[in-house]
MOPAC internal coordinates of N, CA, C and O (Angstrom, degrees):
PM7 1SCF
backbone

  N    0.0000 0     0.00 0     0.00 0    0    0    0
  C    1.4241 1     0.00 0     0.00 0    1    0    0
  C    1.5454 1   112.36 1     0.00 0    2    1    0
  O    1.2310 1   122.41 1   143.73 1    3    2    1
  N    1.3727 1   112.99 1   -36.27 1    3    2    1
  C    1.4620 1   117.36 1  -179.06 1    5    3    2
  C    1.5495 1   111.07 1   -67.54 1    6    5    3
  O    1.2310 1   120.91 1   147.35 1    7    6    5
  N    1.3505 1   115.87 1   -32.65 1    7    6    5
  C    1.4514 1   118.62 1   178.81 1    9    7    6
  C    1.5433 1   111.23 1   -68.20 1   10    9    7
  O    1.2310 1   120.34 1   142.98 1   11   10    9
  N    1.3313 1   116.95 1   -37.02 1   11   10    9
  C    1.4272 1   120.28 1   178.67 1   13   11   10
  C    1.5241 1   111.33 1   -67.60 1   14   13   11
  O    1.2310 1   119.69 1   141.67 1   15   14   13
  N    1.3186 1   118.20 1   -38.33 1   15   14   13
  C    1.4683 1   121.10 1   176.13 1   17   15   14
  C    1.5492 1   110.00 1   -63.77 1   18   17   15
  O    1.2310 1   120.93 1   136.31 1   19   18   17
  N    1.3366 1   115.82 1   -43.69 1   19   18   17
  C    1.4888 1   119.19 1   178.64 1   21   19   18
  C    1.4852 1   111.12 1   -63.46 1   22   21   19
  O    1.2310 1   119.57 1   142.47 1   23   22   21
  N    1.3132 1   118.42 1   -37.53 1   23   22   21
  C    1.4695 1   121.60 1   178.48 1   25   23   22
  C    1.4995 1   110.92 1   -65.22 1   26   25   23
  O    1.2310 1   119.49 1   138.30 1   27   26   25
  N    1.3145 1   118.57 1   -41.70 1   27   26   25
  C    1.4276 1   122.88 1   179.70 1   29   27   26
  C    1.5617 1   110.02 1   -66.61 1   30   29   27
  O    1.2310 1   120.75 1   137.75 1   31   30   29
  N    1.3003 1   116.17 1   -42.25 1   31   30   29
  C    1.4506 1   119.98 1   177.28 1   33   31   30
  C    1.5019 1   111.05 1   -62.30 1   34   33   31
  O    1.2310 1   120.38 1   138.90 1   35   34   33
  N    1.3266 1   116.89 1   -41.10 1   35   34   33
  C    1.4824 1   119.71 1   177.92 1   37   35   34
  C    1.5150 1   111.22 1   -66.62 1   38   37   35
  O    1.2310 1   120.15 1   143.18 1   39   38   37
  N    1.3468 1   117.33 1   -36.82 1   39   38   37
  C    1.4659 1   119.64 1   177.26 1   41   39   38
  C    1.5018 1   112.58 1   -66.16 1   42   41   39
  O    1.2310 1   120.42 1   140.18 1   43   42   41
  N    1.3154 1   116.80 1   -39.82 1   43   42   41
  C    1.4502 1   120.70 1   174.27 1   45   43   42
  C    1.5078 1   111.70 1   -61.39 1   46   45   43
  O    1.2310 1   121.13 1   138.33 1   47   46   45
  N    1.3435 1   115.45 1   -41.67 1   47   46   45
  C    1.4551 1   120.39 1   179.62 1   49   47   46
  C    1.5210 1   110.26 1   -65.13 1   50   49   47
  O    1.2310 1   119.44 1   142.48 1   51   50   49
  N    1.3340 1   118.67 1   -37.52 1   51   50   49
  C    1.4273 1   121.57 1   176.91 1   53   51   50
  C    1.5227 1   110.88 1   -65.98 1   54   53   51
  O    1.2310 1   119.72 1   141.04 1   55   54   53
  N    1.3608 1   118.13 1   -38.96 1   55   54   53
  C    1.4591 1   120.41 1   178.54 1   57   55   54
  C    1.5086 1   110.03 1   -65.79 1   58   57   55
  O    1.2310 1   119.11 1   136.57 1   59   58   57
  N    1.3704 1   119.30 1   -43.43 1   59   58   57
  C    1.4256 1   122.02 1   178.89 1   61   59   58
  C    1.5462 1   110.74 1   -62.26 1   62   61   59
  O    1.2310 1   120.55 1   136.50 1   63   62   61
  N    1.2962 1   116.55 1   -43.50 1   63   62   61
  C    1.4718 1   121.72 1   179.62 1   65   63   62
  C    1.5474 1   110.31 1   -62.40 1   66   65   63
  O    1.2310 1   121.02 1   142.50 1   67   66   65
  N    1.3340 1   115.66 1   -37.50 1   67   66   65
  C    1.4705 1   118.15 1   177.34 1   69   67   66
  C    1.5221 1   110.65 1   -64.68 1   70   69   67
  O    1.2310 1   120.85 1   143.94 1   71   70   69
  N    1.3198 1   115.98 1   -36.06 1   71   70   69
  C    1.4965 1   118.31 1   179.23 1   73   71   70
  C    1.5363 1   112.44 1   -71.91 1   74   73   71
  O    1.2310 1   119.75 1   148.98 1   75   74   73
  N    1.3404 1   118.09 1   -31.02 1   75   74   73
  C    1.4340 1   121.55 1  -177.86 1   77   75   74
  C    1.5072 1   114.89 1   -82.91 1   78   77   75
  O    1.2310 1   120.07 1   150.03 1   79   78   77
  N    1.3318 1   117.48 1   -29.97 1   79   78   77
  C    1.4575 1   119.78 1  -174.20 1   81   79   78
  C    1.5306 1   110.83 1  -110.53 1   82   81   79
  O    1.2310 1   120.28 1   -59.33 1   83   82   81
  N    1.3180 1   117.07 1   120.67 1   83   82   81
  C    1.5096 1   118.10 1   179.73 1   85   83   82
  C    1.4965 1   113.20 1   -72.58 1   86   85   83
  O    1.2310 1   117.98 1   161.03 1   87   86   85
  N    1.3075 1   121.45 1   -18.97 1   87   86   85
  C    1.4708 1   124.72 1  -178.96 1   89   87   86
  C    1.5089 1   113.52 1   -84.24 1   90   89   87
  O    1.2310 1   120.50 1  -178.88 1   91   90   89
  N    1.3232 1   116.65 1     1.12 1   91   90   89
  C    1.4714 1   121.18 1   179.95 1   93   91   90
  C    1.5383 1   106.48 1  -122.53 1   94   93   91
  O    1.2310 1   121.07 1   -43.81 1   95   94   93
  N    1.3489 1   115.56 1   136.19 1   95   94   93
  C    1.4544 1   119.93 1   179.96 1   97   95   94
  C    1.5065 1   111.90 1  -137.98 1   98   97   95
  O    1.2310 1   121.59 1   -41.75 1   99   98   97
  N    1.3162 1   114.57 1   138.25 1   99   98   97
  C    1.5206 1   121.09 1   174.82 1  101   99   98
  C    1.5078 1   110.41 1  -104.27 1  102  101   99
  O    1.2310 1   119.55 1  -170.40 1  103  102  101
  N    1.2907 1   118.47 1     9.60 1  103  102  101
  C    1.4349 1   120.38 1   179.27 1  105  103  102
  C    1.5179 1   112.06 1    95.63 1  106  105  103
  O    1.2310 1   120.47 1    22.13 1  107  106  105
  N    1.2981 1   116.70 1  -157.87 1  107  106  105
  C    1.4861 1   121.88 1  -176.01 1  109  107  106
  C    1.5465 1   108.57 1   -76.40 1  110  109  107
  O    1.2310 1   119.66 1   -64.00 1  111  110  109
  N    1.3001 1   118.24 1   116.00 1  111  110  109
  C    1.4234 1   122.05 1  -176.73 1  113  111  110
  C    1.5370 1   112.16 1   -87.70 1  114  113  111
  O    1.2310 1   120.27 1   173.13 1  115  114  113
  N    1.3492 1   117.10 1    -6.87 1  115  114  113
  C    1.4794 1   118.73 1   178.67 1  117  115  114
  C    1.5252 1   111.03 1   -75.12 1  118  117  115
  O    1.2310 1   120.60 1   163.22 1  119  118  117
  N    1.3287 1   116.46 1   -16.78 1  119  118  117
  C    1.4686 1   119.87 1   176.68 1  121  119  118
  C    1.5293 1   108.32 1  -109.70 1  122  121  119
  O    1.2310 1   121.48 1    -3.79 1  123  122  121
  N    1.2873 1   114.77 1   176.21 1  123  122  121
  C    1.4885 1   118.75 1   179.00 1  125  123  122
  C    1.5210 1   112.18 1   -75.79 1  126  125  123
  O    1.2310 1   119.51 1   172.07 1  127  126  125
  N    1.3104 1   118.54 1    -7.93 1  127  126  125
  C    1.4512 1   120.54 1   178.89 1  129  127  126
  C    1.5527 1   112.48 1   -58.82 1  130  129  127
  O    1.2310 1   120.56 1   140.35 1  131  130  129
  N    1.3075 1   116.54 1   -39.65 1  131  130  129
  C    1.4504 1   120.33 1   178.58 1  133  131  130
  C    1.5352 1   112.47 1   -65.03 1  134  133  131
  O    1.2310 1   120.64 1   141.82 1  135  134  133
  N    1.3261 1   116.39 1   -38.18 1  135  134  133
  C    1.4580 1   120.62 1   179.02 1  137  135  134
  C    1.5227 1   110.50 1   -68.08 1  138  137  135
  O    1.2310 1   121.15 1   135.59 1  139  138  137
  N    1.3325 1   115.40 1   -44.41 1  139  138  137
  C    1.4479 1   119.50 1   178.63 1  141  139  138
  C    1.5192 1   111.59 1   -66.74 1  142  141  139
  O    1.2310 1   119.97 1   145.84 1  143  142  141
  N    1.3166 1   117.67 1   -34.16 1  143  142  141
  C    1.4578 1   121.35 1   177.75 1  145  143  142
  C    1.5431 1   107.84 1   -67.91 1  146  145  143
  O    1.2310 1   119.32 1   140.49 1  147  146  145
  N    1.3263 1   118.90 1   -39.51 1  147  146  145
  C    1.4391 1   120.94 1   176.91 1  149  147  146
  C    1.5178 1   112.11 1   -60.94 1  150  149  147
  O    1.2310 1   120.15 1   136.27 1  151  150  149
  N    1.3010 1   117.32 1   -43.73 1  151  150  149
  C    1.4663 1   120.87 1   175.51 1  153  151  150
  C    1.5285 1   112.08 1   -61.96 1  154  153  151
  O    1.2310 1   120.76 1   137.45 1  155  154  153
  N    1.3000 1   116.15 1   -42.55 1  155  154  153
  C    1.4564 1   121.73 1   178.43 1  157  155  154
  C    1.5304 1   111.21 1   -64.95 1  158  157  155
  O    1.2310 1   120.33 1   136.92 1  159  158  157
  N    1.3364 1   116.97 1   -43.08 1  159  158  157
  C    1.4123 1   120.25 1   177.76 1  161  159  158
  C    1.5305 1   111.36 1   -61.55 1  162  161  159
  O    1.2310 1   120.72 1   137.40 1  163  162  161
  N    1.3209 1   116.23 1   -42.60 1  163  162  161
  C    1.4808 1   119.61 1   178.50 1  165  163  162
  C    1.5022 1   111.32 1   -62.86 1  166  165  163
  O    1.2310 1   119.86 1   139.51 1  167  166  165
  N    1.3194 1   117.87 1   -40.49 1  167  166  165
  C    1.4495 1   120.16 1  -177.66 1  169  167  166
  C    1.5473 1   109.60 1   -71.73 1  170  169  167
  O    1.2310 1   119.90 1   137.47 1  171  170  169
  N    1.3151 1   117.80 1   -42.53 1  171  170  169
  C    1.4628 1   119.39 1   179.73 1  173  171  170
  C    1.5284 1   111.11 1   -66.02 1  174  173  171
  O    1.2310 1   120.27 1   137.86 1  175  174  173
  N    1.3346 1   117.08 1   -42.14 1  175  174  173
  C    1.4788 1   118.45 1   175.67 1  177  175  174
  C    1.4896 1   112.57 1   -61.82 1  178  177  175
  O    1.2310 1   119.71 1   143.51 1  179  178  177
  N    1.2878 1   118.16 1   -36.49 1  179  178  177
  C    1.4680 1   122.98 1   176.58 1  181  179  178
  C    1.5312 1   110.30 1   -62.80 1  182  181  179
  O    1.2310 1   120.48 1   132.79 1  183  182  181
  N    1.3385 1   116.68 1   -47.21 1  183  182  181
  C    1.4532 1   120.78 1   178.73 1  185  183  182
  C    1.5354 1   112.86 1   -65.04 1  186  185  183
  O    1.2310 1   120.88 1   136.40 1  187  186  185
  N    1.3332 1   115.91 1   -43.60 1  187  186  185
  C    1.4797 1   119.07 1   177.52 1  189  187  186
  C    1.4605 1   111.86 1   -62.66 1  190  189  187
  O    1.2310 1   119.58 1   139.42 1  191  190  189
  N    1.3574 1   118.41 1   -40.58 1  191  190  189
  C    1.4613 1   122.36 1  -179.91 1  193  191  190
  C    1.5592 1   109.66 1   -67.58 1  194  193  191
  O    1.2310 1   120.41 1   148.16 1  195  194  193
  N    1.3147 1   116.82 1   -31.84 1  195  194  193
  C    1.4672 1   117.71 1  -179.52 1  197  195  194
  C    1.5522 1   112.27 1   -81.69 1  198  197  195
  O    1.2310 1   120.26 1   145.74 1  199  198  197
  N    1.3000 1   117.12 1   -34.26 1  199  198  197
  C    1.4410 1   119.98 1  -174.11 1  201  199  198
  C    1.5216 1   114.88 1   -99.58 1  202  201  199
  O    1.2310 1   119.22 1   133.20 1  203  202  201
  N    1.2992 1   119.10 1   -46.80 1  203  202  201
  C    1.4457 1   125.21 1  -173.33 1  205  203  202
  C    1.5140 1   113.92 1   -88.30 1  206  205  203
  O    1.2310 1   120.79 1   141.96 1  207  206  205
  N    1.3443 1   116.09 1   -38.04 1  207  206  205
  C    1.4969 1   118.70 1  -173.27 1  209  207  206
  C    1.4999 1   111.22 1   -62.44 1  210  209  207
  O    1.2310 1   116.66 1   139.04 1  211  210  209
  N    1.3301 1   123.95 1   -40.96 1  211  210  209
  C    1.4547 1   120.93 1   179.38 1  213  211  210
  C    1.5209 1   112.14 1   -62.73 1  214  213  211
  O    1.2310 1   119.37 1   143.00 1  215  214  213
  N    1.2844 1   118.81 1   -37.00 1  215  214  213
  C    1.4422 1   124.07 1   177.46 1  217  215  214
  C    1.5722 1   110.66 1   -64.26 1  218  217  215
  O    1.2310 1   120.64 1   135.01 1  219  218  217
  N    1.3273 1   116.37 1   -44.99 1  219  218  217
  C    1.4644 1   122.39 1   179.85 1  221  219  218
  C    1.5075 1   108.82 1   -65.06 1  222  221  219
  O    1.2310 1   119.70 1   138.52 1  223  222  221
  N    1.3243 1   118.17 1   -41.48 1  223  222  221
  C    1.4771 1   121.47 1  -179.79 1  225  223  222
  C    1.5264 1   110.06 1   -63.41 1  226  225  223
  O    1.2310 1   120.86 1   136.87 1  227  226  225
  N    1.3270 1   115.96 1   -43.13 1  227  226  225
  C    1.4450 1   119.34 1   179.35 1  229  227  226
  C    1.5461 1   111.08 1   -65.32 1  230  229  227
  O    1.2310 1   119.50 1   138.22 1  231  230  229
  N    1.3240 1   118.55 1   -41.78 1  231  230  229
  C    1.4437 1   119.49 1  -179.62 1  233  231  230
  C    1.5132 1   113.63 1   -68.69 1  234  233  231
  O    1.2310 1   119.84 1   152.33 1  235  234  233
  N    1.3381 1   117.92 1   -27.67 1  235  234  233
  C    1.4449 1   121.54 1  -177.24 1  237  235  234
  C    1.5131 1   112.83 1  -109.37 1  238  237  235
  O    1.2310 1   120.99 1  -157.44 1  239  238  237
  N    1.3522 1   115.71 1    22.56 1  239  238  237
  C    1.4639 1   119.88 1  -176.81 1  241  239  238
  C    1.5463 1   112.56 1   -57.67 1  242  241  239
  O    1.2310 1   117.74 1   136.79 1  243  242  241
  N    1.3062 1   121.91 1   -43.21 1  243  242  241
  C    1.4606 1   119.55 1   178.57 1  245  243  242
  C    1.5364 1   113.56 1   -58.51 1  246  245  243
  O    1.2310 1   121.45 1   134.23 1  247  246  245
  N    1.3396 1   114.83 1   -45.77 1  247  246  245
  C    1.4659 1   119.33 1  -179.64 1  249  247  246
  C    1.5131 1   109.28 1   -64.90 1  250  249  247
  O    1.2310 1   119.99 1   139.63 1  251  250  249
  N    1.3157 1   117.63 1   -40.37 1  251  250  249
  C    1.4883 1   120.40 1   179.80 1  253  251  250
  C    1.5103 1   111.95 1   -63.42 1  254  253  251
  O    1.2310 1   120.41 1   141.38 1  255  254  253
  N    1.3438 1   116.82 1   -38.62 1  255  254  253
  C    1.4631 1   120.76 1   178.19 1  257  255  254
  C    1.5178 1   111.19 1   -67.16 1  258  257  255
  O    1.2310 1   120.32 1   136.36 1  259  258  257
  N    1.3339 1   116.98 1   -43.64 1  259  258  257
  C    1.4642 1   121.43 1  -179.59 1  261  259  258
  C    1.5242 1   111.75 1   -63.07 1  262  261  259
  O    1.2310 1   120.99 1   140.51 1  263  262  261
  N    1.3438 1   115.70 1   -39.49 1  263  262  261
  C    1.4717 1   120.09 1  -178.33 1  265  263  262
  C    1.5332 1   112.08 1   -86.85 1  266  265  263
  O    1.2310 1   120.81 1  -170.94 1  267  266  265
  N    1.3064 1   116.06 1     9.06 1  267  266  265
  C    1.4717 1   123.09 1  -179.04 1  269  267  266
  C    1.5880 1   112.43 1    55.59 1  270  269  267
  O    1.2310 1   121.98 1  -142.52 1  271  270  269
  N    1.2771 1   113.81 1    37.48 1  271  270  269
  C    1.4796 1   119.83 1   173.96 1  273  271  270
  C    1.5246 1   113.77 1    92.33 1  274  273  271
  O    1.2310 1   119.03 1   173.71 1  275  274  273
  N    1.3354 1   119.45 1    -6.29 1  275  274  273
  C    1.4565 1   120.47 1  -178.43 1  277  275  274
  C    1.4918 1   112.32 1   -68.62 1  278  277  275
  O    1.2310 1   119.57 1   159.47 1  279  278  277
  N    1.3422 1   118.43 1   -20.53 1  279  278  277
  C    1.4517 1   121.66 1   179.30 1  281  279  278
  C    1.5508 1   110.51 1   -67.91 1  282  281  279
  O    1.2310 1   120.43 1   161.01 1  283  282  281
  N    1.3165 1   116.79 1   -18.99 1  283  282  281
  C    1.4673 1   120.75 1   175.83 1  285  283  282
  C    1.5323 1   112.30 1   -61.29 1  286  285  283
  O    1.2310 1   120.86 1   151.87 1  287  286  285
  N    1.3233 1   115.96 1   -28.13 1  287  286  285
  C    1.4631 1   121.42 1   175.11 1  289  287  286
  C    1.5367 1   109.64 1   -64.44 1  290  289  287
  O    1.2310 1   120.69 1   138.97 1  291  290  289
  N    1.3070 1   116.29 1   -41.03 1  291  290  289
  C    1.4666 1   121.92 1   179.14 1  293  291  290
  C    1.5076 1   109.05 1   -65.35 1  294  293  291
  O    1.2310 1   120.29 1   137.63 1  295  294  293
  N    1.3156 1   117.06 1   -42.37 1  295  294  293
  C    1.4649 1   120.97 1   178.28 1  297  295  294
  C    1.5366 1   109.43 1   -61.40 1  298  297  295
  O    1.2310 1   119.59 1   136.08 1  299  298  297
  N    1.3117 1   118.38 1   -43.92 1  299  298  297
  C    1.4841 1   120.17 1   177.74 1  301  299  298
  C    1.5242 1   111.09 1   -61.50 1  302  301  299
  O    1.2310 1   119.29 1   140.49 1  303  302  301
  N    1.3228 1   118.95 1   -39.51 1  303  302  301
  C    1.4710 1   121.76 1   179.30 1  305  303  302
  C    1.4886 1   110.20 1   -66.87 1  306  305  303
  O    1.2310 1   120.02 1   142.01 1  307  306  305
  N    1.3451 1   117.58 1   -37.99 1  307  306  305
  C    1.4930 1   119.92 1   177.98 1  309  307  306
  C    1.4887 1   109.80 1   -64.64 1  310  309  307
  O    1.2310 1   119.34 1   139.80 1  311  310  309
  N    1.3198 1   118.86 1   -40.20 1  311  310  309
  C    1.4576 1   122.03 1   179.95 1  313  311  310
  C    1.5571 1   110.23 1   -64.43 1  314  313  311
  O    1.2310 1   120.85 1   140.65 1  315  314  313
  N    1.3218 1   115.99 1   -39.35 1  315  314  313
  C    1.4850 1   118.00 1   175.60 1  317  315  314
  C    1.5140 1   111.40 1   -65.07 1  318  317  315
  O    1.2310 1   119.50 1   141.23 1  319  318  317
  N    1.3434 1   118.56 1   -38.77 1  319  318  317
  C    1.4297 1   119.79 1   177.37 1  321  319  318
  C    1.5322 1   112.91 1   -68.43 1  322  321  319
  O    1.2310 1   120.07 1   148.68 1  323  322  321
  N    1.3136 1   117.47 1   -31.32 1  323  322  321
  C    1.4901 1   121.32 1   173.30 1  325  323  322
  C    1.5195 1   109.08 1   -64.92 1  326  325  323
  O    1.2310 1   120.32 1   135.16 1  327  326  325
  N    1.3320 1   117.00 1   -44.84 1  327  326  325
  C    1.4437 1   121.61 1   178.83 1  329  327  326
  C    1.5559 1   110.46 1   -61.43 1  330  329  327
  O    1.2310 1   120.92 1   144.23 1  331  330  329
  N    1.3652 1   115.85 1   -35.77 1  331  330  329
  C    1.4279 1   120.08 1   178.11 1  333  331  330
  C    1.5260 1   110.90 1   -62.87 1  334  333  331
  O    1.2310 1   120.25 1   141.09 1  335  334  333
  N    1.3427 1   117.13 1   -38.91 1  335  334  333
  C    1.4289 1   121.42 1  -179.64 1  337  335  334
  C    1.5694 1   112.34 1   -73.46 1  338  337  335
  O    1.2310 1   121.31 1   151.44 1  339  338  337
  N    1.3284 1   115.10 1   -28.56 1  339  338  337
  C    1.4966 1   117.95 1  -177.91 1  341  339  338
  C    1.5105 1   113.45 1   -84.07 1  342  341  339
  O    1.2310 1   119.22 1   155.69 1  343  342  341
  N    1.3155 1   119.09 1   -24.31 1  343  342  341
  C    1.4573 1   121.36 1  -170.77 1  345  343  342
  C    1.5417 1   110.47 1  -112.38 1  346  345  343
  O    1.2310 1   120.40 1   -58.42 1  347  346  345
  N    1.3110 1   116.84 1   121.58 1  347  346  345
  C    1.4533 1   120.87 1   174.70 1  349  347  346
  C    1.5233 1   107.61 1   -73.26 1  350  349  347
  O    1.2310 1   120.18 1   -42.74 1  351  350  349
  N    1.3094 1   117.27 1   137.26 1  351  350  349
  C    1.4611 1   120.88 1   179.34 1  353  351  350
  C    1.4955 1   113.72 1    96.68 1  354  353  351
  O    1.2310 1   119.64 1   162.83 1  355  354  353
  N    1.3209 1   118.30 1   -17.17 1  355  354  353
  C    1.4442 1   122.43 1   177.29 1  357  355  354
  C    1.5236 1   107.62 1  -105.51 1  358  357  355
  O    1.2310 1   120.66 1   -65.24 1  359  358  357
  N    1.3127 1   116.34 1   114.76 1  359  358  357
  C    1.4799 1   120.79 1  -178.21 1  361  359  358
  C    1.5178 1   110.29 1  -124.75 1  362  361  359
  O    1.2310 1   122.37 1   -42.50 1  363  362  361
  N    1.3008 1   113.06 1   137.50 1  363  362  361
  C    1.4732 1   122.26 1   172.79 1  365  363  362
  C    1.5256 1   106.11 1  -123.22 1  366  365  363
  O    1.2310 1   119.49 1   -53.15 1  367  366  365
  N    1.3272 1   118.59 1   126.85 1  367  366  365
  C    1.4215 1   121.45 1  -171.06 1  369  367  366
  C    1.5108 1   113.73 1   -71.55 1  370  369  367
  O    1.2310 1   118.56 1   143.73 1  371  370  369
  N    1.3545 1   120.35 1   -36.27 1  371  370  369
  C    1.4294 1   120.28 1  -177.15 1  373  371  370
  C    1.5285 1   109.55 1  -155.38 1  374  373  371
  O    1.2310 1   122.09 1    -3.07 1  375  374  373
  N    1.3534 1   113.61 1   176.93 1  375  374  373
  C    1.4827 1   117.86 1   176.99 1  377  375  374
  C    1.5430 1   112.34 1   -59.87 1  378  377  375
  O    1.2310 1   121.26 1   141.61 1  379  378  377
  N    1.3321 1   115.20 1   -38.39 1  379  378  377
  C    1.4918 1   118.51 1  -177.51 1  381  379  378
  C    1.5084 1   111.85 1   -67.36 1  382  381  379
  O    1.2310 1   120.51 1   143.52 1  383  382  381
  N    1.3698 1   116.63 1   -36.48 1  383  382  381
  C    1.4504 1   118.06 1   174.18 1  385  383  382
  C    1.5170 1   112.38 1   -67.20 1  386  385  383
  O    1.2310 1   120.72 1   145.28 1  387  386  385
  N    1.3829 1   116.23 1   -34.72 1  387  386  385
  C    1.4481 1   118.91 1   176.36 1  389  387  386
  C    1.5083 1   111.02 1   -65.01 1  390  389  387
  O    1.2310 1   120.43 1   139.98 1  391  390  389
  N    1.3567 1   116.77 1   -40.02 1  391  390  389
  C    1.4746 1   122.09 1   177.73 1  393  391  390
  C    1.5236 1   108.14 1   -61.60 1  394  393  391
  O    1.2310 1   119.97 1   131.86 1  395  394  393
  N    1.3405 1   117.66 1   -48.14 1  395  394  393
  C    1.4906 1   120.32 1   178.23 1  397  395  394
  C    1.5086 1   111.56 1   -62.87 1  398  397  395
  O    1.2310 1   119.89 1   140.65 1  399  398  397
  N    1.3265 1   117.81 1   -39.35 1  399  398  397
  C    1.4607 1   120.65 1   178.01 1  401  399  398
  C    1.5223 1   111.56 1   -60.11 1  402  401  399
  O    1.2310 1   120.46 1   135.47 1  403  402  401
  N    1.3483 1   116.72 1   -44.53 1  403  402  401
  C    1.4888 1   119.55 1  -179.70 1  405  403  402
  C    1.5238 1   110.94 1   -66.91 1  406  405  403
  O    1.2310 1   119.40 1   144.35 1  407  406  405
  N    1.2889 1   118.75 1   -35.65 1  407  406  405
  C    1.4740 1   121.27 1   178.76 1  409  407  406
  C    1.5203 1   111.98 1   -68.43 1  410  409  407
  O    1.2310 1   121.79 1   130.53 1  411  410  409
  N    1.3557 1   114.18 1   -49.47 1  411  410  409
  C    1.4754 1   117.67 1  -179.85 1  413  411  410
  C    1.5099 1   112.15 1   -66.55 1  414  413  411
  O    1.2310 1   120.90 1   142.16 1  415  414  413
  N    1.3369 1   115.89 1   -37.84 1  415  414  413
  C    1.4597 1   119.44 1   178.07 1  417  415  414
  C    1.5403 1   111.28 1   -61.66 1  418  417  415
  O    1.2310 1   120.37 1   139.31 1  419  418  417
  N    1.3155 1   116.89 1   -40.69 1  419  418  417
  C    1.4948 1   120.81 1   178.32 1  421  419  418
  C    1.5405 1   110.89 1   -64.34 1  422  421  419
  O    1.2310 1   121.32 1   138.10 1  423  422  421
  N    1.3064 1   115.08 1   -41.90 1  423  422  421
  C    1.4968 1   119.41 1   178.82 1  425  423  422
  C    1.5373 1   110.99 1   -64.24 1  426  425  423
  O    1.2310 1   120.55 1   132.52 1  427  426  425
  N    1.3161 1   116.55 1   -47.48 1  427  426  425
  C    1.4368 1   120.10 1  -178.11 1  429  427  426
  C    1.5621 1   111.58 1   -65.59 1  430  429  427
  O    1.2310 1   121.82 1   139.03 1  431  430  429
  N    1.3167 1   114.11 1   -40.97 1  431  430  429
  C    1.4895 1   118.35 1   178.25 1  433  431  430
  C    1.5264 1   109.89 1   -64.09 1  434  433  431
  O    1.2310 1   120.03 1   143.22 1  435  434  433
  N    1.3190 1   117.55 1   -36.78 1  435  434  433
  C    1.4904 1   118.92 1   177.51 1  437  435  434
  C    1.5085 1   112.13 1   -66.14 1  438  437  435
  O    1.2310 1   120.22 1   140.12 1  439  438  437
  N    1.3054 1   117.18 1   -39.88 1  439  438  437
  C    1.4663 1   119.54 1   178.01 1  441  439  438
  C    1.5155 1   110.69 1   -66.63 1  442  441  439
  O    1.2310 1   120.12 1   133.76 1  443  442  441
  N    1.3407 1   117.37 1   -46.24 1  443  442  441
  C    1.4592 1   120.77 1   179.69 1  445  443  442
  C    1.5358 1   111.43 1   -64.36 1  446  445  443
  O    1.2310 1   119.63 1   142.33 1  447  446  445
  N    1.3005 1   118.31 1   -37.67 1  447  446  445
  C    1.4612 1   120.37 1   179.04 1  449  447  446
  C    1.5421 1   110.14 1   -68.64 1  450  449  447
  O    1.2310 1   120.35 1   151.45 1  451  450  449
  N    1.3058 1   116.93 1   -28.55 1  451  450  449
  C    1.4939 1   120.37 1   175.60 1  453  451  450
  C    1.4884 1   110.72 1   -65.02 1  454  453  451
  O    1.2310 1   120.30 1   141.94 1  455  454  453
  N    1.3369 1   117.04 1   -38.06 1  455  454  453
  C    1.4700 1   120.61 1   178.37 1  457  455  454
  C    1.5303 1   110.42 1   -72.56 1  458  457  455
  O    1.2310 1   120.28 1   149.46 1  459  458  457
  N    1.3033 1   117.07 1   -30.54 1  459  458  457
  C    1.4676 1   120.89 1   178.08 1  461  459  458
  C    1.5071 1   110.93 1   -75.38 1  462  461  459
  O    1.2310 1   120.01 1   165.93 1  463  462  461
  N    1.2827 1   117.59 1   -14.07 1  463  462  461
  C    1.4810 1   122.02 1  -177.23 1  465  463  462
  C    1.5000 1   112.59 1    95.64 1  466  465  463
  O    1.2310 1   121.75 1  -167.75 1  467  466  465
  N    1.3678 1   114.25 1    12.25 1  467  466  465
  C    1.4672 1   117.85 1  -179.72 1  469  467  466
  C    1.4811 1   113.88 1    67.96 1  470  469  467
  O    1.2310 1   120.79 1    51.06 1  471  470  469
  N    1.2842 1   116.09 1  -128.94 1  471  470  469
  C    1.4480 1   120.00 1   179.42 1  473  471  470
  C    1.5336 1   109.10 1   -91.68 1  474  473  471
  O    1.2310 1   120.50 1   -75.27 1  475  474  473
  N    1.2935 1   116.65 1   104.73 1  475  474  473
  C    1.4449 1   120.04 1  -177.20 1  477  475  474
  C    1.5058 1   109.69 1   -76.25 1  478  477  475
  O    1.2310 1   121.61 1   -28.61 1  479  478  477
  N    1.3175 1   114.53 1   151.39 1  479  478  477
  C    1.4736 1   120.45 1  -177.88 1  481  479  478
  C    1.5267 1   108.67 1   -94.66 1  482  481  479
  O    1.2310 1   121.56 1   -80.24 1  483  482  481
  N    1.3253 1   114.62 1    99.76 1  483  482  481
  C    1.4635 1   118.95 1   177.91 1  485  483  482
  C    1.4889 1   108.28 1  -112.71 1  486  485  483
  O    1.2310 1   120.82 1   -56.35 1  487  486  485
  N    1.3150 1   116.04 1   123.65 1  487  486  485
  C    1.4671 1   119.49 1  -178.32 1  489  487  486
  C    1.4926 1   109.70 1  -121.84 1  490  489  487
  O    1.2310 1   120.10 1   180.00 1  491  490  489

């Protein structure tokens, strides 16, 4: 149940980010295609962050240490660009829009997770 709530929060964050950034598009929002694309983007980003991001962090560890962790922003942007290539209907115009997308998405997810209570204690 908690995974479903996190997926919905991520999809809402993707929709808000689409509204805020003109360089990111989820397609036609007048139909349900945009909403389904937002759910798909949230799911794919979640999978890429779980599977690919640790490998990228390990491979770029020296650069990440030298830049004091700022290279993680580049890794996030690369993951967004990979999601752009995997999902039809989700377009990101450039690397800089992908970087902005990852920043705004993180901020919106943080705010929405605060309303959810963050990590709830279910035992």
